[in-house]
C-alpha positions in Angstrom: 5.4 7.2 -9.2 9.3 6.7 -10.8 10.9 9.8 -9.2 10.9 11.0 -6.1 12.2 14.0 -4.1 13.7 13.5 -0.6 15.0 15.3 2.4 17.9 17.2 1.2 14.9 19.2 -1.1 13.3 20.3 2.6 13.9 24.7 3.0 16.2 24.3 0.0 13.9 24.4 -3.3 16.7 25.3 -5.9 14.4 24.5 -8.5 16.8 23.5 -11.0 14.6 20.5 -11.7 11.5 22.3 -12.5 13.2 24.4 -15.3 14.3 20.8 -16.7 11.0 19.0 -16.3 9.5 18.6 -19.9 6.3 17.7 -18.6 6.1 20.7 -15.5 5.2 17.6 -13.3 7.5 19.4 -10.3 5.0 21.3 -7.7 6.1 23.4 -5.4 5.0 23.0 -1.8 5.9 25.0 1.2 9.2 23.4 2.3 10.1 21.3 -0.7 9.1 19.9 -4.2 7.0 17.3 -5.2 6.6 14.8 -8.2 3.3 14.2 -9.2 3.3 10.0 -9.8 0.7 10.4 -12.4 2.7 13.1 -14.7 6.0 12.3 -14.5 7.1 10.6 -17.8 9.9 8.8 -16.3 12.5 10.8 -18.7 15.5 11.1 -15.5 15.9 14.8 -16.7 15.6 16.2 -13.3 17.6 14.0 -11.2 21.3 14.9 -12.4 20.4 18.5 -12.2 19.3 18.8 -8.6 22.2 20.2 -6.5 21.5 18.6 -3.3 21.2 15.2 -4.8 17.7 15.1 -3.5 15.7 13.4 -6.5 15.7 9.5 -6.7 14.4 6.9 -9.0 11.8 4.7 -6.8 14.1 1.6 -6.7 17.1 3.8 -6.0 16.1 5.3 -3.0 18.4 5.0 0.2 16.8 3.4 3.0 16.4 6.6 5.1 14.6 8.0 2.6 11.7 5.1 1.8 8.8 7.2 3.4 9.6 10.3 1.0 7.9 7.8 -2.0 4.7 8.1 0.2 4.8 11.8 1.5 5.2 12.3 -2.2 2.2 10.9 -3.0 0.1 12.6 0.1 1.1 15.7 -1.1 -1.6 15.2 -4.0 -3.8 12.8 -2.7 -4.6 13.6 0.6 -6.5 16.7 1.9 -3.5 18.3 3.8 -3.3 21.0 6.6 -4.8 24.6 4.9 -6.1 23.0 1.6 -9.9 22.0 1.5 -9.5 19.0 -0.7 -6.6 16.9 -1.7 -4.6 18.6 -5.3 -4.9 15.9 -7.5 -4.0 16.0 -11.1 -3.6 19.8 -12.0 -2.3 19.0 -15.5 0.8 21.5 -14.8 2.6 23.0 -11.8 3.2 26.4 -13.8 -0.2 26.9 -13.9 -0.9 26.0 -10.5 2.0 28.5 -8.9 3.0 27.4 -5.3 0.9 25.4 -2.9 1.5 26.4 1.1 1.4 23.0 2.2 3.5 19.8 2.3 3.5 16.0 2.8 3.4 14.9 6.3 6.7 13.8 6.2 8.2 17.1 5.3 5.6 19.1 7.4 7.0 17.3 10.6 10.7 18.3 9.9 12.9 20.6 11.9 13.9 23.5 9.9 16.6 22.6 7.9 20.2 24.3 7.8 21.4 25.4 4.4 
């Protein structure tokens, strides 16, 4: 995984990053956005447009957000509550649409103030 979306995105989901992503690898969960680790091409276009500064290159994750790397991966690899099977690699976020689930870390967060 190259880029990770962390806690500041929870309950915000501005989606400026989605519009900027040239490969359509940013998926929408119930409370946050997630970058697909296998579909991301490491271009970095998403990072500077995020208004809440929630996107980090994996090697630059602040200590308090390290768990979000696993949470982003879990969103695609695990069977989460509300889903029958792992999401896997659907091949593009636009055709899939919003998913009514989140990674375990985001799902367990208290509601975030705007």
